[in-house]
N, C-alpha and C positions, 0 to 999 in steps of 0.2 A: 871554484865549485860553490854554487849558491846555497845548497842545503846539505850540510854534512850530517852524519849520523847523529851527532850530538844535538843538532837543531831539531831533527825529527823526534828524538827522545824527549826534548823539553816542550814540544808542542802538545796542545790538547787534541783530543780526537776531532773536535769540531774544526780546529785550525788545520789539521791534516786534510780533512775533507774539503775545506775551503781551498787549500793549496792544490789538491788534485783537480778540483773544478776549474781553477784558473789555468792549470796546465792544459786541460782538455780544451778549454775555450781558446787558449793561445794557439794550440795545434790546429784546431778547426779553422780559425781565422787565417792562419798562415797557409793553409791549404785552400783558402777561399771557398769554403763550403758552408751552406746555411745550416742552422740547427735542424730545420725541417728535413733537409736532404740526409744528414747524418742519421736522424731518427728513422727515416725511411729505410736506409741501408742497414741499420742496426736492428730493425724490427721492433722498435720501441716507439712510444709517443713523444712528440716534441716537448711536452710538459716535463718528461723525465730528463731530457737534455737541458732544459732550462733550470731544473732543480740542481743538477750537479754543477753546472756552470755558475750558479748563484751560491754555491757552498753548502747545499743541503744534501743529506744522505740519500743514496739510492741503493738498490740491491747490487750485490757482487756480480750477478749474472748480467745486469744492465751495464755495469762498468765494463765487463769483458766484451759485450756486444759493441759498445761505443769504441773501445780500443781497437777492436777488429775493423769496424767501419772506417776508422781513421788510419788503418794500417800501422798501428802502434803496439801490437802484441809483444814486440821485442822488449818492452819495458818490464815484462813478466819474467825475463831471463834470470833475474835475481833469485827466483824461486826454484830454479833447477837444482837438483841434487846430483852432484858428481862424486862418484866413489874415487877416492885417492888411496893408493897403496902407500903404506909406510915404507921408509927406506929399507927396513929389515925384511919386510915381505917381498919387496922388489928384488933384493939381493938373493933371497931364497929361490925365487922363481928363476932368476938368471943362472943360479948354480945348477938347477935341474935341467937346463937346456942341454941338448946334445952338443958335445964338444968336438967329436970326430966320428967318422963312419966306421963301421965294423967290417972286418975282412975274414971273419972266422967261418964263413960259408953258411951261417944260420939263416941267411936270407937267400932264397932260391934264385939261382941265376937263370935267366931266360935262355933256353937253348935255341940256337938259330936253326931254322928249317932249311937252310941252304945245304 
């Protein structure tokens, strides 16, 4: 793995922006798409594409538009919040599940019309 969490932590903000720009440029070139075409798809100007690829800051909305144009929104999966149940909560829920059916007649039986 090229960049571990420790490396990101030790990087300056400017270095992180530079790394993101290089990633975008690499992905764009690997898809063989011009800056102008990505800018058009993303609804931004080519100057903004040039800025991020050269390691300059752009707005978050522009970054999202670029990632969408490159079909790379999956890189944002890290931001998903998934609720996880604790083992105790899971055990409590399992204990509450019905274990067997009742036969005491409390549930009305459907009478046949035959």
